[in-house]
Every structure is written in structure tokens, then in C-alpha cells.
Residue frames relative to the residue before (quaternion, step in Angstrom):
aa qw qx qy qz dx dy dz
G 1.0000 0.0000 0.0000 0.0000 0.00 0.00 0.00
T 0.6086 0.5251 -0.3707 0.4653 3.61 1.22 0.00
A 0.3723 -0.7370 0.5201 0.2186 3.58 -0.76 1.02
V 0.0643 0.7956 -0.5922 0.1105 3.57 -0.74 1.17
C 0.0102 0.7420 -0.6688 -0.0452 3.58 -1.16 0.65
L 0.2898 -0.7229 0.6027 0.1738 3.52 -1.29 0.55
C 0.1176 -0.7697 0.6258 0.0456 3.52 -1.01 0.91
D 0.4131 -0.6646 0.5475 0.2966 3.56 -1.20 0.54
A 0.7755 -0.3757 0.2517 0.4406 3.56 -1.32 -0.06
T 0.7120 0.4277 -0.2493 0.4980 3.61 1.21 -0.49
W 0.5289 -0.6660 0.3739 0.3700 3.56 1.35 0.22
N 0.3624 0.6520 -0.5553 0.3676 3.57 1.06 0.77
V 0.3837 -0.6800 0.5738 0.2474 3.54 -0.95 0.93
V 0.1086 -0.8390 0.5328 0.0187 3.55 -0.53 1.20
A 0.7862 0.0050 0.0002 0.6180 3.58 1.22 -0.39
W 0.0154 0.7746 -0.6316 0.0306 3.52 -1.26 0.57
N 0.3957 -0.6860 0.5448 0.2757 3.54 -1.26 0.26
G 0.7230 -0.4554 0.3136 0.4142 3.54 -1.33 0.19
A 0.6195 0.5498 -0.3441 0.4423 3.55 1.07 -0.73
W 0.6482 0.4953 -0.3177 0.4833 3.61 0.99 -0.79
A 0.6471 0.5145 -0.3280 0.4571 3.58 0.90 -0.81
A 0.6355 0.5470 -0.3298 0.4338 3.60 1.02 -0.75
L 0.5877 0.5885 -0.3709 0.4131 3.60 1.14 -0.51
Q 0.1722 -0.8233 0.5229 0.1381 3.62 1.15 -0.55
C 0.0447 0.8707 -0.4849 0.0687 3.52 0.91 1.05
G 0.8407 0.1425 -0.0371 0.5211 3.59 0.82 -0.92
E 0.4457 -0.6524 0.5474 0.2757 3.53 -1.24 0.55
P 0.5739 -0.5593 0.4502 0.3938 3.60 -1.13 0.51
A 0.1987 -0.8171 0.5339 0.0886 3.57 -0.96 0.84
S 0.2759 -0.7988 0.4909 0.2118 3.63 1.24 -0.17
H 0.5173 0.5792 -0.4380 0.4528 3.50 0.80 1.13
A 0.6586 -0.5362 0.3606 0.3855 3.55 -1.18 0.59
W 0.7662 0.3226 -0.1725 0.5282 3.60 1.06 -0.71
E 0.1719 0.8279 -0.5136 0.1459 3.57 1.18 0.59
G 0.7465 0.4053 -0.2095 0.4844 3.57 1.04 -0.85
N 0.5495 0.6100 -0.3853 0.4214 3.58 1.26 0.33
L 0.3922 -0.7628 0.4619 0.2260 3.58 -0.50 1.14
A 0.6250 0.5242 -0.3507 0.4600 3.63 1.01 -0.65
W 0.6641 0.4922 -0.3127 0.4679 3.58 0.93 -0.87
R 0.6489 0.5132 -0.3175 0.4635 3.57 0.98 -0.79
T 0.6692 0.5012 -0.3000 0.4593 3.59 0.99 -0.86
F 0.7703 0.3699 -0.2097 0.4752 3.59 0.67 -1.06
G 0.6555 0.4966 -0.3092 0.4776 3.60 1.23 -0.33
N 0.3590 -0.7618 0.4643 0.2743 3.58 1.37 0.04
V 0.1787 0.7886 -0.5548 0.1957 3.54 0.92 0.97
P 0.5308 -0.6528 0.4248 0.3342 3.61 -0.80 0.91
G 0.1404 0.7649 -0.6179 0.1163 3.52 -1.01 0.85
R 0.5545 -0.6301 0.4468 0.3097 3.52 -1.33 0.03
V 0.6057 0.5552 -0.3547 0.4462 3.57 1.28 0.05
S 0.0162 0.7797 -0.6257 0.0162 3.60 -0.99 0.90
R 0.1849 -0.7626 0.6140 0.0848 3.48 -1.30 0.59
T 0.5624 -0.5189 0.4817 0.4271 3.56 -1.25 0.25
R 0.6807 -0.4824 0.3551 0.4217 3.58 -1.24 0.43
E 0.6788 0.4913 -0.2997 0.4561 3.60 0.89 -0.96
R 0.6763 0.4825 -0.2905 0.4748 3.63 0.90 -0.85
A 0.6257 0.5229 -0.3420 0.4671 3.58 1.03 -0.71
A 0.6570 0.5087 -0.3178 0.4567 3.58 0.92 -0.88
S 0.6407 0.5218 -0.3069 0.4724 3.59 1.03 -0.82
F 0.6677 0.4986 -0.2943 0.4680 3.58 0.93 -0.95
E 0.6590 0.4999 -0.3153 0.4652 3.59 0.93 -0.84
A 0.6311 0.5348 -0.3274 0.4567 3.59 0.95 -0.83
M 0.6622 0.5016 -0.2994 0.4693 3.56 0.97 -0.89
L 0.6354 0.5215 -0.3364 0.4595 3.61 0.94 -0.82
A 0.6779 0.4964 -0.2915 0.4573 3.56 0.84 -0.99
A 0.6460 0.5230 -0.3083 0.4626 3.60 0.97 -0.85
R 0.6829 0.4754 -0.2925 0.4713 3.58 0.92 -0.86
L 0.6403 0.4881 -0.3380 0.4874 3.62 1.02 -0.62
R 0.6086 0.5342 -0.3528 0.4688 3.57 1.07 -0.63
T 0.6493 0.5121 -0.3011 0.4749 3.57 0.94 -0.90
A 0.6528 0.5052 -0.3080 0.4731 3.60 0.96 -0.84
S 0.6642 0.5046 -0.3123 0.4545 3.61 0.96 -0.80
L 0.6362 0.5034 -0.3230 0.4873 3.57 1.13 -0.62
R 0.6641 0.5044 -0.2880 0.4708 3.56 1.07 -0.76
Y 0.7953 0.1808 -0.0565 0.5758 3.59 1.05 -0.81
P 0.0312 -0.8583 0.5120 0.0130 3.62 0.55 1.06
A 0.7078 0.4532 -0.2751 0.4668 3.63 1.11 -0.44
D 0.4726 0.6723 -0.4528 0.3459 3.60 1.27 0.01
E 0.3302 -0.7841 0.4958 0.1744 3.62 -0.42 1.22
S 0.6371 0.5235 -0.3429 0.4499 3.59 0.99 -0.73
L 0.6517 0.4998 -0.3210 0.4717 3.57 0.93 -0.86
A 0.6490 0.5140 -0.3211 0.4599 3.59 0.88 -0.89
A 0.6515 0.5094 -0.3212 0.4615 3.60 0.96 -0.81
L 0.6399 0.5137 -0.3313 0.4657 3.60 0.97 -0.82
V 0.6718 0.4961 -0.3000 0.4611 3.58 0.86 -0.94
D 0.6365 0.5187 -0.3295 0.4661 3.58 0.97 -0.81
E 0.6621 0.4929 -0.3163 0.4676 3.60 0.89 -0.84
L 0.6724 0.4991 -0.3032 0.4549 3.57 0.85 -0.85
R 0.6657 0.5078 -0.2985 0.4582 3.55 1.00 -0.84
S 0.7197 0.4369 -0.2485 0.4789 3.58 1.08 -0.71
T 0.7582 0.3768 -0.2220 0.4836 3.61 1.11 -0.42
S 0.7708 0.2892 -0.1719 0.5411 3.61 1.17 -0.31
R 0.3585 -0.7401 0.5314 0.2035 3.58 -0.53 1.18
T 0.6143 0.5519 -0.3424 0.4480 3.57 1.04 -0.72
F 0.6742 0.4760 -0.2988 0.4791 3.57 0.82 -0.98
N 0.6541 0.5142 -0.3349 0.4422 3.65 0.84 -0.89
R 0.6518 0.5013 -0.3189 0.4714 3.58 0.95 -0.85
L 0.6855 0.4760 -0.2893 0.4688 3.59 0.86 -0.89
W 0.5727 0.5973 -0.3643 0.4273 3.58 1.08 -0.70
H 0.7416 0.4157 -0.2152 0.4804 3.57 1.01 -0.92
T 0.7771 0.3741 -0.1854 0.4710 3.59 1.13 -0.44
T 0.6491 0.5552 -0.3198 0.4101 3.60 1.14 -0.40
G 0.3890 -0.7058 0.5448 0.2317 3.55 -1.11 0.77
T 0.7523 -0.3432 0.2641 0.4964 3.58 -1.02 -0.68
G 0.4585 -0.6979 0.4905 0.2492 3.58 -1.10 0.67
A 0.1586 -0.7697 0.6111 0.0942 3.53 -1.06 0.81
A 0.6796 -0.4324 0.3618 0.4693 3.56 -1.31 0.16
Q 0.0940 -0.8243 0.5581 -0.0145 3.52 -1.00 0.81
E 0.2648 -0.6897 0.6419 0.2054 3.47 -1.33 0.47
D 0.0795 -0.8026 0.5910 -0.0127 3.52 -1.03 0.85
Q 0.1071 -0.7569 0.6322 0.1260 3.57 -1.25 0.18
A 0.0055 0.7906 -0.6092 0.0615 3.49 -1.00 0.94
V 0.3500 -0.6904 0.5827 0.2476 3.55 -1.30 0.31
L 0.1737 -0.7603 0.6207 0.0810 3.53 -0.86 1.04
S 0.2123 -0.7490 0.6170 0.1154 3.56 -0.87 1.05
H 0.0866 -0.8297 0.5514 0.0028 3.53 -0.05 1.35
P 0.5237 -0.6789 0.4094 0.3117 3.62 -0.82 0.93
D 0.7309 0.4364 -0.2628 0.4542 3.65 1.09 -0.54
V 0.8166 0.2473 -0.1087 0.5100 3.63 0.96 -0.77
G 0.5527 -0.6117 0.4064 0.3938 3.62 1.18 -0.10
D 0.7843 -0.3328 0.2600 0.4543 3.50 -1.30 -0.54
V 0.0242 -0.7689 0.6386 -0.0200 3.54 -1.02 0.99
T 0.3027 -0.7333 0.5844 0.1707 3.55 -0.84 1.02
L 0.0739 -0.8186 0.5692 -0.0205 3.52 -0.68 1.20
D 0.3080 -0.6878 0.6236 0.2077 3.50 -1.15 0.79
C 0.1112 -0.7854 0.6078 0.0374 3.57 -0.91 0.88
N 0.0814 -0.7767 0.6242 0.0215 3.55 -0.75 1.11
L 0.2091 -0.7696 0.5964 0.0915 3.50 -0.94 0.95
L 0.0430 -0.8042 0.5923 -0.0245 3.54 -0.67 1.15
A 0.2729 -0.7480 0.5839 0.1584 3.56 -0.81 1.02
V 0.4073 -0.6838 0.5428 0.2682 3.54 -0.97 0.87
P 0.4849 -0.6935 0.4433 0.2956 3.60 -0.65 1.07
D 0.8479 0.0727 -0.0891 0.5176 3.58 -1.01 0.91
G 0.6724 0.4529 -0.3138 0.4943 3.60 1.06 0.54
N 0.5212 -0.6453 0.4793 0.2866 3.49 -1.37 -0.03
L 0.5567 0.6164 -0.3949 0.3926 3.57 1.23 0.13
L 0.1487 -0.7491 0.6400 0.0838 3.51 -1.19 0.74
A 0.2018 -0.7682 0.5954 0.1210 3.57 -0.86 0.92
M 0.1529 -0.7525 0.6363 0.0739 3.52 -0.87 1.03
I 0.0758 -0.8071 0.5853 -0.0185 3.57 -0.61 1.20
F 0.1588 -0.8106 0.5628 0.0329 3.53 -0.74 1.17
T 0.0792 0.7804 -0.6118 0.1019 3.57 -0.75 1.12
A 0.2698 -0.7033 0.6170 0.2279 3.51 -1.41 0.00
R 0.6522 -0.5235 0.3762 0.3987 3.53 -1.20 0.52
P 0.4887 -0.6908 0.4417 0.2980 3.61 -0.61 1.11
G 0.8165 0.2542 -0.2011 0.4777 3.54 -1.02 0.87
S 0.5866 0.6041 -0.3650 0.3972 3.59 1.22 -0.23
P 0.6453 -0.4914 0.3990 0.4277 3.59 -1.23 0.29
D 0.6052 0.5533 -0.3492 0.4534 3.61 1.10 -0.68
A 0.6538 0.5014 -0.3269 0.4630 3.59 0.95 -0.78
A 0.6195 0.5245 -0.3423 0.4732 3.58 1.05 -0.65
R 0.6698 0.4904 -0.2997 0.4702 3.61 0.92 -0.88
L 0.6307 0.5170 -0.3243 0.4794 3.56 1.04 -0.83
G 0.6269 0.5320 -0.3332 0.4614 3.62 1.03 -0.77
Q 0.6244 0.5353 -0.3314 0.4623 3.58 1.04 -0.77
I 0.6754 0.5003 -0.3031 0.4491 3.54 0.85 -0.93
V 0.7318 0.4398 -0.2324 0.4660 3.53 0.81 -1.08
G 0.6685 0.5226 -0.2833 0.4469 3.57 1.02 -0.89
G 0.7372 0.4133 -0.2277 0.4837 3.56 1.09 -0.68
S 0.4813 0.6996 -0.4088 0.3343 3.53 1.31 0.12
S 0.2449 -0.7479 0.6010 0.1392 3.50 -1.17 0.76
E 0.3582 0.7538 -0.4775 0.2746 3.55 1.31 0.30
P 0.5656 -0.5873 0.4410 0.3752 3.61 -1.14 0.55
A 0.6597 -0.5414 0.3595 0.3774 3.53 -1.22 0.58
T 0.7963 -0.0228 0.0260 0.6040 3.61 0.99 -0.79
A 0.0130 -0.7707 0.6365 0.0242 3.51 -1.21 0.42
S 0.0365 -0.8072 0.5865 0.0563 3.59 -1.20 0.26
V 0.1988 -0.7664 0.6001 0.1138 3.55 -1.24 0.47
G 0.8849 0.1241 -0.0536 0.4457 3.49 -1.30 0.54
Q 0.5661 -0.5481 0.4828 0.3821 3.46 -1.34 -0.49
I 0.5693 -0.5610 0.4636 0.3825 3.50 -1.25 0.46
G 0.5293 -0.6883 0.4088 0.2812 3.55 -0.99 0.87
P 0.8627 -0.0449 0.0190 0.5033 3.57 -1.03 -0.69
G 0.7302 0.4105 -0.3257 0.4384 3.50 -1.19 0.64
């Protein structure tokens, strides 16, 4: 019942569970990096997730820092280099953060999901790095006992999504 997705070091979503799929966070984008959270964030791709200005700035800084760390770890990875080049050339925000952000650490986040069936749901998002690995788990929950938890339960409980799914291969490393 807990919504989880796994991302590789370049922020490609490589696996998720049925609860995460039920959230319907993003719209299809018909682009090579459609499944990349950094590209979706800095490319302003339409989606159902919004953050306060402060939380959005923090999330963007963390994404840029983690991509910077990945590029230092995998300097010969052509796909990662192409993603960074595209983001630097198409997003002023990313380019600025690329030059000013340090390394990324595990983070807690909060966002509002506008779900087509139940309306707005405030979600807590915890990012957990797999030790000695390149995977990042994003775990979405709502404050226990809150109206948001009830709405999240409606979304997840009424889902006919498969228990797990995955796409592509894990990126660098």
C-alpha cells in the first residue's frame, strides 16, 4: 500500500509498484527521457505534482547535485552526458544549479498531487539511497490519520495496477 519508485543515478525511473502507478504523477511526454525525473522537472513537463516555491527550489537543487555527483562518478557515460547537456542548454535553472550546487544528500520532501479521482493529496516523499549502489528509492506517504492519508488510501486501494513493474535498464554503474 506504500507508493514507491526506484530511480537510477541519472534519475531514470527503473521500477515502481502498483501504488506508485495509481498516483498517476506524470503525463506521457513522448520523449526519449520521458521516464527521467530530472528531465521532467527541469523541462517543465506537465504533471500532477506541485510544490511550494521553497520546496521546489530545494528539490531542484537536490536533483542537480545528484546528477553532478553521478557525472563525476561516471564521466564516460554518454547518456548521462547527453542528459546533462540538454538540461544545461534548455533550463536556466538547471544550468545555474549545475554551477553552484554541491553534492546531494538524502532528502525529505513534500508535494501536492492533484489526482483526477480524489483531488489534491499532500504527500511526504522520502528519498533513500541504496548503500553502495546507484539506486534511489522514492517513498510516498501521507501523515497517518489525516484526510490526505484517507485520500491516498482511496487511490491505492482502488487501484488495479500490477504489484510491480519496471522499465529499461538501470543507468550508469
